N, C-alpha and C positions, 0 to 999 in steps of 0.2 A: 643540690637544688632539684626540685621536682621537674620531671620531663614535661608535665602539663603547663608549667609556668614558663612560657616561651619568651624569656628575656635574655638576649645575648649579653655576655660578659663585657664586650666592647662593641657597642652598637656602631654601625657604619653611619657616616654622615648622610643626612637626607634633607629633603626640602623643609623640614621643620626646624632645622638649624640647631640640633642638639650639640654640635661642636661649639656653638656660640653661647650656650647657656651660661657658661662661667662668666661671661661679660656682664650678666645681670647682677653680679655681686662685686662690682668694682668698688662700691663704697665699703663693702665689708672687707675686701682685701686691703684697701687703704687703711682701714681701722686697724687691721692686724699688723700692718707694717708700722703703724704709729706705735703700737705696743712694743714691737721688737726694738724700735729705735729708742724708746724710753728705757728699756732694759739695758741696751748697749751703751747708752750715754750716762747711766747712773754711776756715780762715784761715791767714795766714802764721805765726801763733803756734801753730797746731794742725796739726802735721805729720800726713800720712796715708801709709799703706803701700800705697796703690793708685796705679796709673798709668792715666790715661785712654787708652782705645782707641776710635778712631772706626771704625765699621763702616758700610758702605753696605747699607742694609736695603731690600729691595723693598717697595713701598707695600702690597702685599697681605699682608705679614707684620707690619704695624704692631701688630696685636693680639698677636703672639707675642713680640716682643722689641723692646727699645729699647736704644740704645747706652748702656752703663753702664761704670763704671770696673772694671778687672780687679782682683780681690781676691787678692793673693798669699798671704793667710793660709791659703788652701786647700792650699798646698805644705807647711805645717807638719805635724809628726808628728801623726797622729790615733790616737785610741783604737780598738782592734779592737772589733767588735760583741760579741764574746764577753766583753769586760770591762765590759759595761754593769752599772750598779748594781743589786743585788738587795737585798731586805729582809733585814737582819741586826740583831741586837741583842747587847749584851754583858752583859745581866743576867738574873736569874731572874724572869720575869714571868708564869709559868704557860704554858699551852699556846698562847695567842694573845697576840701582842705588841701594844704600844701603837701608836697612829696615828703616822705619819711624814709630816707635811704636804708637805715638800719632795719626797720620793720619790713620794708619792701624785699630786702634780701632774705629775711627770715621766712616770709610768706612764699616767695616765688623762686628763691635760690639766687646764687650769685649770677650776675648777667652773663658771664662767660661759661656758666655751667648749665644754663637752662636749655632743655631739649624739648623738641616737639612731642606732644602727648600721643599723636597718632602712630599706629604701627604701619608696617609695610603693606599690610593687607586691608587698609582702611577702605579701599574701593569695594571690598566684599560687603561691608556693612551698608554702604550707600546704595547698593543694588537691591536691598531687601524691599519687598513690596510694603507699601503703607496703605492702610485702609481707614478711611474716614466713615464711621458708622453712625455717628450721632446726627441730630437734626440740623446742626450748623457746620458749615464747611469753611475752611480757611485756605488762603493761598500760601504755600510754603516759601521760605527764604532759601536761597542757595549759598549766600555768604553772610557772615555776621554784620558786615557793613551795610547790608540791605535791610536790616531789621529796625533801623531808626533808633539805635541805642544811644544813650547819653555818651558824650565823648569820654567821660571818666570811666564808664562801664566798658566801652570799647577798648580803652587802654588796659583795663584789668584783664579782659579776655586775651589781649595780645601778650600781656605779661605771663599769663598761664600757658602761652605758646599753643593756643588752640588755632587750628587752621580753618577748615570748613566745618559747618555744623553737621552732626549726625542726623539721620532721618527723624528721630524723635524730637530733636532740637529744631529742625526745619519747620515743624508744625506747631510745637508747643510754644515757642517764643512768640510768633504772631498771634496765636490763640489767646495767650495770657495777656499780651499787650493790648489786645482788642477788648479785654474785659470779660472773657468767657470763663465759666467753670470748665474744668478739664478732667477727663478720665483717660489715662494713657496706659497701654499695655505694651511693653517693649522687652526685648531680650536683655539678659544681664550683660553688663559691660557696654551698654549703648549710650551712656551719657545722660541718664535720666536726672541725676542730681543737678547738673548744670542746666538742664532743660527747663527747670522751674526756678532755680535761683537767679539766673541771669535776667529773665523778664520781670520777676517780682521786684528784685532790688532796683532794677532800672526804672520801673514805674514809680518808685518812691524817691529816687534821686531828685534833688532840687525841691522836694516837698517836705523834707524832714522838719524844718522849723514850724511848718503849719500843722503837721499831723502828729509829730512825736510829743510824748509827755516831757515835761521839764525834768531835768536831772542835775545833780550836783556838778560843779566844776571839778574835773579830775585833778587840777593843780592844787586845789585848796581843800578838797574833801578829806575828812578824817574819819575813817571807819570806826564805828562804835562811839564816836563823840558827837559828830554833826548829825542832825536829824536825817534819817534815811528817806529816800524817795520810794514811791511805789512803782513797781514794774508794770508798764502798760504796753505790751508788745503790739506792733502792727501786723506782725507775721508770726504764726506758730507752725512749726514743722514737727510732726510727731513720727518717731521711728520706733520699731518694736523692740530694739535692744540697745544697750549702752554703746557698744562699739560703733554701730551705724550712726547713732546720735553724734558721737565725737567726730566721726568722719564728715558728716554734713556740716557740723560747726566749723571745722577747719576749712572747708570749701567756702562757707559763708564769710569767714574772715578775709579771704582773698577778694571776693566780689564786693565786699563792703569797704575795701581800702579807699581812703580819701573821701568817703561819704560821711554824712553825719549820722549814719545808722550804726547802732552798736549791737553786735550779736552776743548772745549768751547761750550756754548749754546747761541743762539740768538732767540728771539721770540717777536712778537708784544705785546704791552702793557708794556713791560719792559723798563727800562731807557736806551735810546740810548747811552748816554754818558758813562755809566758804561759798557755796552756791547762793545762799541768801545775800552775802556781801556783794557778789557779782550782780545780782538782780537789783540791789539797792543803788548801784552805781548808774543804773539806767539800762533798759533793755528794749530794743526796737524789733529785733528778730530773735525769736526764742526757738531753740531746738531742744526737744525733750523726749524722754521715754514716757510712756503713758502713766505709769504708776506715780512717778515723782511729779509729773505735771498736775495730776489730780491732788496730790498732797499740797502743793502750793496754791491751787485754785481754792482749796478749802480755807486759805488764809487771805481773805480779800484785802487786808491791809498791806500785804506783801506783793500780791499779783492779782491783776484784774484783766479781763479780756474785753473791756468796754471799747477800746480803740481798735480792736481786731479788724483787719481788712482781708487777710489771706490765711486760710487754714489748709495746710498740705499734709496729707497722710501718705507717708512713704512706706513701701512694702505693704500696701493696703490689704492684701489678702491675709497677711498675718495679723494685722491690726483688727480686722473685722470678725475674727473668730469669736466664738462664744466666750472664750477665756477673757477677752478684753471688752465684752459687751457693756458692762457697767461703766468702765472707764471711758469707753468710746462715747456712750450716751452723754456722760457728764461733759466731755470735751466739746461735743457738737452743740451743747446747750450753753456753752460759756460758763459752765459751773452751776447752771441753774439759778444764777443770782438775779435779783430784780433789776440791779443796775445794768446788767448786760442787755436784758430785753427792753428796758425803757430807753436806753441810749443808742442802741443799734437800730438802724433803719433796715427795713426788709430789702434783701438783695445787696446789702452793703458788704457782706462777707463773701469772698470768692472761695470756692472749694475745689481742691485738686486731689485726685487719687492717682497714685503711681505704683506700678509693680511689674514684675516680669511674668507673674502668673495671676490668673483671676478666675477661679471656678465660678460657675453660673450662680449659685446661691449668694456668693459674695458680691457678684456684679449687681444682682438685683437689689441687694441691701444698699450698696453704694449709690445706685441710681435714684433712690428715694431722696437723697440729700442734694442732688444736683439741680440747677436751674433748667427750665425747659429748653433754653438756648445753648446748652452745654456742648462742648466739642468732645467727641469720643474718637480716640485713635487706637489703632492696633498696628504695631510694627512687626511684620511676620506673624507666625502662629504664636498664640499665647502659650507660654511655657516652653517654647522651643529653644534649642541651642543653635549656634552658628558654626559655619564650616571652618573658622579659624582655630577651632579646638580639635586636636586629634585625640579621639577617644579609644582607649584600649580596655578590654575586659579580660582578666586572667583568672583561670580556675585555680583557686588556692583554698585548701581545706584549713580548718581552724588551727590544728597543731603546727602548720607550716607558716602561718601568717607572719610572725615576727621575723623569722629568718629570711623569708621571701622579701619582706619590706627592706631589710638591711641590704640584701643582695641588689634590690632594685635601685636603692640610693647609690650604692657603690658602682653600679653599671653605667650611670649617667654622670655627666659633668656636674659639679656642685652648682646649685641654683636655688633660689627661693622656692620652697615647697610647702604646701599645706596638706596635712594628713587629717582626714575626717574620720571620726569614730562615733559610735552610737551611745557610749556611756562614759560617765566621768571616771569610773574605775579603769576602763580600758585606756583612757587618756593618760592617767597617772602611771599605769603599768608600762605603757609604750614609751612614755617620757623617760622613765628609769632605764628601760632596756636600751634605748638609743643613746642616752647620755653615758651610760657605762661602757658603751662601745665607741665612744669618741665622737659621736655626731652632735654638733652644736644645735640644740633644740630647746624649745620652750613649749608650754602647753597652756591652754585656756579653756575653762569651763565654769559652770555656774557656782560651784563650791569655792572657787578662788575669790579672794577679796578683790574689791575693785582696784586697789593699788597694785595687786599682783597681776591682774588682767591688763592694766595699762602698761605696766613694766614689760610684760611679755610682748605686747603689740609694738612698743617702742623698740625692743631688741630685734623683733622681726623686721620692722621697717628699716632699721639701720643696717641690718645684715649681721649683727652680732650673733643672732640665733636664726639662721636662714631656714630652719625647719620648724614649722609651727604645727603642733598637734591640737586639734580643736573638736569640740562637739558641735552640734548644730547652731550654737550661739553665734558662730562667726560665718555662717553660710549665707547670710543676707547682707548684701550691699557693701561689704568691706572691700575697699579698692586700694590695694597696695601695689606700688610700681614693681614691675619685673617679677611677678609671681608667674613662673614658667611651668610649674608642675603642680597638679592637684591629685592626691591619692585618696580614693575611697577605700580606706582600710576595712570599713564596714559599709556596705551599701545601705541606704536608708530603707526602713521597713515601710510597707504600705500603710501601716497604722500611724506612722509618724512622718508624714510628708510625701512618701513615695517618690514618684518621678519628678514632682515639683521640687522636692528637696534636692534631688540629684541635679536638677537644672541649676539651682542656686549654688550648689557646691562647686560644680565644674566651672561656673561663671566667674569664679575668682581668678581664673587665668584667661588668656585670649581676649583681653579687654581693649576696646577702642582700636580695633584693627591689628592688634598684636597677635602673634601665634602662641599657642599653648598646648600642653599635653595633659590629658586626664587619664589616670590609670585606676581601674576599679578591680578589687578582689571579689570574686564570685565563688559561692559554694552552693551546695544543694539547699541550704537554708534560705537562699535568696530566690527561690523559684517563683514566689508570688509576684515579684517585680520583673521577672524575666521577659514576659510578653511585651509590656510597654517599654522596657529598656531596649529590646530588640528593635521596635519600631522607631524609637528615638535615634538609634544608631543608623538605621536605614535612611532616615530623613536627611541626614547630612553625608550619606555615602560612606559611612565608616565600615571598617572590616568587621564581619560577624564571625566570631569564633565558632568552632565546631560544636561546642556544647550548647550553643544558643540557636543552631540551625533549625531545630524542630519548632522554634517559635516564630520563624520567618513566615509572614503571610504569603499565600500563593495566589497566582493569577492576578486578576484585577485588583484584589485587595492590596497587593503589594504596591501597585501604582497609585492607589488612592488611600493612603494611610489615614486612619481615623484616630482622633484623640478626644478624650472626654471634654476638654476645654475648647474644642473647635467652634461650636456654635456660640455666637456672641450676640446677646440681646435679640432673641428670635422675633420679637414684636415688630422690629423694623429691619430684619435681615435682608428682605427683598429690596428695600430702599437703599440699603448700603451698597448694593451692586451697581447703582447708577453713579458713576463717577467716583466710586469709593476706592477702587484699586489704583494705586499710583505706581506706574512703571518707571523705568529708568531712561525712557527715550524722550519724554516731553519736557515742557518748561513749567513755569509757575503761573501762566496766564489763567488757567481755568481751575487752579487749585487741586488738580487731580493727577499731577505728575511729579515725581520727586526729582527726576532729572539730574541727580548729582553724579557726575562722572569723575570729578577730580579727587585725587587723594588729598587728605588734610587732617588736621587735628580736631578734637571735639571741643 
């Protein structure tokens, strides 16, 4: 191992809890035990579909993997993620349906196994400054039961084991419930998805019969035989990639539980026929990738936006780039159809833009689509990281990278780890390298089929493959429980995301008050990002390695770190200073204090 690569073979216990990282894979270890038990209980009278495979496993990897039988059932046809069960009923039971214990357990877990979503450092998030910089100010909520939520929604929030709202939720929930457009910039892992799903679905609860389009009875509908209905969603949520769309859809399934609202998801790479079938069963909340959404908008007999009430752009900075300009224009215009413009009243659609980063040109473009009375929020500095993530930067030259990565994985207790690379070729090569050395890994990139990508994500979530190798496709918005370690095998180049991409990558760990570790491999080829990377490390008091010391600002510049995205809507920046900064000492009376001191879930 290189002397420059300062990673101990057996790291001492510290405040970041590396001794407890293995606990993050309790579900994976249980699964392994289940396989062992199956092999042990197999007899001649009990045929098995598995074939034993003997692997030579390095001693250092004993904690990661044990030789187990290969399960060929994984080759069987799988359900697409978009076909996941949603709450439906076939009777007239009022505005809120009865409890469905089997689905409730599928969505929220077994009652005895549900754990709080917040981490032990949740209070760190609640102390982050919140700035209201738009023309309209709202008073924050401190508890979910202060938000005036529908009882069924409040029950769903409790089933999710959310405690106190995060800062972005404290302001977004009352803003959306008050009928305002919203633009919100918040750190990764701050609960942005729930910040818009909870109030939007809550606003529609009890109004579904009045607002929703008619749809077939799920008890009697025969796909391909009965006349299909047209999807007329009330809510459209647009995400820049498939994985994020699926993640949002799964969250929407939870918050729609027992409501008359039916969520659907459509995304490129998925089966068009099956997605069409789901839309024709009825769709009130549609989560979509931009390309596939435009495909269906071009088929008005299948999908129309004439009933649209809420349009949410998640990871808006990515969506508003020139690459998506044509699709974005079509989505904002409702497909450009005459029906949309003649049946929609002005101001009838509420627009929401959410992201962790928002460069000024993108902010200006987003601002043109918002009402004059919109609410604009900034939680901390745009594009910043938070102190729950311990960031390390190691000097590793290209020929040493693979071996250093293996040494790094062996030096820490086994835990869910995401390894980010900059190319599909590197992802495949690294996948082969680690697999051949006994590391249970999976990889995901744009050249993989959608079924392969979904299978890799399922294996990663379950813990069957606790190491995931990914290109930038997974750096945005993917929220997997117990991701304790992120490795930047390749640092992002300044031409492809730069420090904003770095922020999104490491944001896959340390979410909602949990602690996490981010390790980045640095070489002389990464000098272009060195300056802003050093300032990012200084912002959260991270250790600066010797090879980055020359990029540390001196004097006053060190105490007043500047970033490109610091200025936010200069035309009213001065007005933002009046009552805009929300500290941690006041209450909700004047709408200018976040005042959240208690730990809690999101």
